[in-house]
KELUM-214947 format. One record per residue (C-alpha): residue number from 1; x, y, z. Coordinates in steps of 0.001 Angstrom, whole numbers, padded with zeros to 6 digits. Example, Ala and Ser with C-alpha at 12.3 -4.5 7.8 and 13.67 -1.06 7.14 Angstrom:
2
PT,1,012300,-004500,007800
PT,2,013670,-001060,007140
END
This chain:
195
PT,1,-047357,-036161,004635
PT,2,-050417,-034872,006512
PT,3,-053296,-037175,007340
PT,4,-057048,-036733,007723
PT,5,-059853,-038751,009289
PT,6,-063134,-038278,007434
PT,7,-066251,-039451,009235
PT,8,-069175,-041046,007421
PT,9,-072560,-042360,008537
PT,10,-075752,-043577,006948
PT,11,-077223,-040419,005424
PT,12,-073912,-038616,004806
PT,13,-074040,-036335,001759
PT,14,-072057,-038167,-000914
PT,15,-070517,-035159,-002691
PT,16,-069291,-033592,000532
PT,17,-067617,-036843,001494
PT,18,-066170,-037897,-001867
PT,19,-065076,-034480,-003169
PT,20,-063271,-033717,000077
PT,21,-061666,-037176,000297
PT,22,-060634,-037151,-003383
PT,23,-059198,-033622,-003325
PT,24,-057155,-034328,-000195
PT,25,-055767,-037546,-001709
PT,26,-054757,-035643,-004862
PT,27,-052711,-033371,-002594
PT,28,-050946,-036337,-001020
PT,29,-052903,-036291,002239
PT,30,-053312,-039763,003723
PT,31,-057054,-040179,004265
PT,32,-059068,-042686,006235
PT,33,-062844,-042843,006419
PT,34,-064509,-044087,009594
PT,35,-068131,-045229,009815
PT,36,-070029,-043748,012767
PT,37,-073076,-045874,013554
PT,38,-076355,-044738,015045
PT,39,-078235,-046414,017872
PT,40,-079538,-049118,015534
PT,41,-076098,-050349,014524
PT,42,-075986,-053398,012321
PT,43,-072608,-053977,010718
PT,44,-073292,-052724,007173
PT,45,-071406,-053642,004038
PT,46,-071314,-049919,003223
PT,47,-072647,-046579,004430
PT,48,-075786,-045556,002557
PT,49,-075447,-041910,001569
PT,50,-078179,-039279,001509
PT,51,-078948,-040042,-002152
PT,52,-078764,-043812,-001726
PT,53,-075209,-044272,-003021
PT,54,-073342,-046842,-000963
PT,55,-069808,-045967,000121
PT,56,-067463,-048491,001693
PT,57,-065810,-046976,004792
PT,58,-062164,-047788,005452
PT,59,-062818,-048624,009112
PT,60,-065477,-048474,011777
PT,61,-065172,-045482,014090
PT,62,-063108,-046284,017163
PT,63,-062409,-043244,019386
PT,64,-059068,-044625,020606
PT,65,-057814,-044961,017019
PT,66,-059129,-041564,015889
PT,67,-057321,-038990,017985
PT,68,-055133,-036029,017063
PT,69,-052074,-038138,017830
PT,70,-052978,-040187,014731
PT,71,-054341,-037564,012282
PT,72,-053761,-033913,011431
PT,73,-057397,-033178,010570
PT,74,-060868,-034392,011480
PT,75,-063506,-033858,008785
PT,76,-067278,-033999,009339
PT,77,-069432,-033937,006197
PT,78,-073117,-033096,006163
PT,79,-076258,-034758,004934
PT,80,-079066,-034320,007452
PT,81,-079295,-037870,008841
PT,82,-075563,-038554,008665
PT,83,-074680,-035219,010250
PT,84,-077155,-035846,013052
PT,85,-075688,-039283,013779
PT,86,-072146,-037897,013837
PT,87,-072961,-034706,015785
PT,88,-074826,-036499,018560
PT,89,-072026,-039033,019121
PT,90,-070365,-038127,022424
PT,91,-067021,-039650,021376
PT,92,-067017,-037478,018233
PT,93,-067846,-034423,020341
PT,94,-064868,-035154,022610
PT,95,-062599,-035614,019579
PT,96,-063691,-032272,018076
PT,97,-062654,-030522,021291
PT,98,-059423,-032527,021543
PT,99,-058353,-031836,017953
PT,100,-058917,-028110,018378
PT,101,-057204,-027966,021787
PT,102,-054137,-029626,020260
PT,103,-053991,-027226,017315
PT,104,-055197,-029742,014738
PT,105,-057719,-028907,012009
PT,106,-061431,-029668,012227
PT,107,-063482,-029305,009060
PT,108,-067280,-029278,009047
PT,109,-069477,-028800,006017
PT,110,-073223,-028349,005537
PT,111,-075219,-029834,008439
PT,112,-071913,-031238,009722
PT,113,-071467,-027830,011378
PT,114,-074047,-028946,013945
PT,115,-071133,-030793,015575
PT,116,-069744,-027388,016591
PT,117,-072889,-026859,018657
PT,118,-073128,-030356,020132
PT,119,-069416,-030278,020971
PT,120,-069920,-027097,022989
PT,121,-067454,-024991,021013
PT,122,-067177,-021342,022061
PT,123,-068806,-018573,020052
PT,124,-066769,-017984,016896
PT,125,-067329,-017464,013170
PT,126,-068772,-020384,011225
PT,127,-071165,-021277,008449
PT,128,-073402,-024186,007491
PT,129,-076140,-025269,005152
PT,130,-078994,-022721,005310
PT,131,-081261,-025487,006609
PT,132,-079483,-025566,009981
PT,133,-078639,-021865,010252
PT,134,-081386,-021212,012820
PT,135,-079836,-023779,015187
PT,136,-076405,-022137,015026
PT,137,-076806,-018386,014590
PT,138,-077448,-017536,018240
PT,139,-074442,-019518,019536
PT,140,-071936,-018540,016828
PT,141,-070985,-015559,014675
PT,142,-072856,-016900,011688
PT,143,-071586,-016124,008189
PT,144,-072938,-016894,004746
PT,145,-069474,-016954,003176
PT,146,-068734,-020167,001215
PT,147,-065895,-021141,003565
PT,148,-065195,-019740,007020
PT,149,-061883,-020224,008829
PT,150,-061860,-019591,012574
PT,151,-058432,-020513,013869
PT,152,-058369,-024301,013222
PT,153,-062112,-024699,012621
PT,154,-063016,-024661,008922
PT,155,-066700,-024667,007979
PT,156,-068553,-024551,004683
PT,157,-072105,-024468,003330
PT,158,-073115,-027357,001121
PT,159,-072816,-030045,-001534
PT,160,-071439,-029089,-004927
PT,161,-071571,-025328,-004458
PT,162,-068958,-025022,-001719
PT,163,-067390,-028464,-001278
PT,164,-064557,-027760,-003712
PT,165,-063596,-024451,-002037
PT,166,-063809,-026248,001329
PT,167,-061545,-029059,000125
PT,168,-059053,-026630,-001421
PT,169,-058892,-024635,001820
PT,170,-058139,-027846,003711
PT,171,-055367,-028662,001208
PT,172,-053946,-025170,001614
PT,173,-053939,-025403,005412
PT,174,-052530,-028935,005503
PT,175,-050083,-028773,002582
PT,176,-049561,-025124,001647
PT,177,-050701,-022767,-001098
PT,178,-048298,-024188,-003686
PT,179,-049777,-027685,-003323
PT,180,-053294,-026250,-003448
PT,181,-052500,-024563,-006763
PT,182,-050839,-027723,-008052
PT,183,-053969,-029778,-007328
PT,184,-056347,-027132,-008698
PT,185,-054831,-026962,-012203
PT,186,-055352,-030542,-013423
PT,187,-058928,-030557,-012141
PT,188,-059774,-028316,-015133
PT,189,-062278,-025925,-013633
PT,190,-063784,-023414,-016108
PT,191,-061677,-020260,-016554
PT,192,-062368,-017685,-013858
PT,193,-063520,-020174,-011211
PT,194,-062254,-018383,-008081
PT,195,-061203,-021291,-005863
END
């Protein structure tokens, strides 16, 4: 089965992290969360999300254990402080480039899309939370679509509004459309929900 590494830091947006992680697991994707620390690293019991919810990471981020030889996808959630910590990490930036160069998926949602800029990705379509649009629109072909797929880079806009479509797109790309539809049904979205 496919596998995904989902990064988390203090300040990560909880819904973007948990909805993505949960939806991928429902599809049979093996997921691992890795805590990316900032410059004031003190070994925490759990990452403190943007709304104060504490989430226990599976492991601490180790670049050598996080490469595209170990996972099929690298996922970067948003949340202003968490996204900043992750995006400015030079090892994460190198991994973003490595995953894409090896044809693996990279997903970024909300302010997590700032990692596309800090990683020096070439101009291509992407989206983000409106709050960071002005940082990205001159270097990328900015879109306000809920989910944007540019080759193996998948970006999305924000917490509850687009996290489910983002997660379903990742399932589709990792596991196929049939699995995506299989996961969607039991989640009991209201009739007519177009994801």
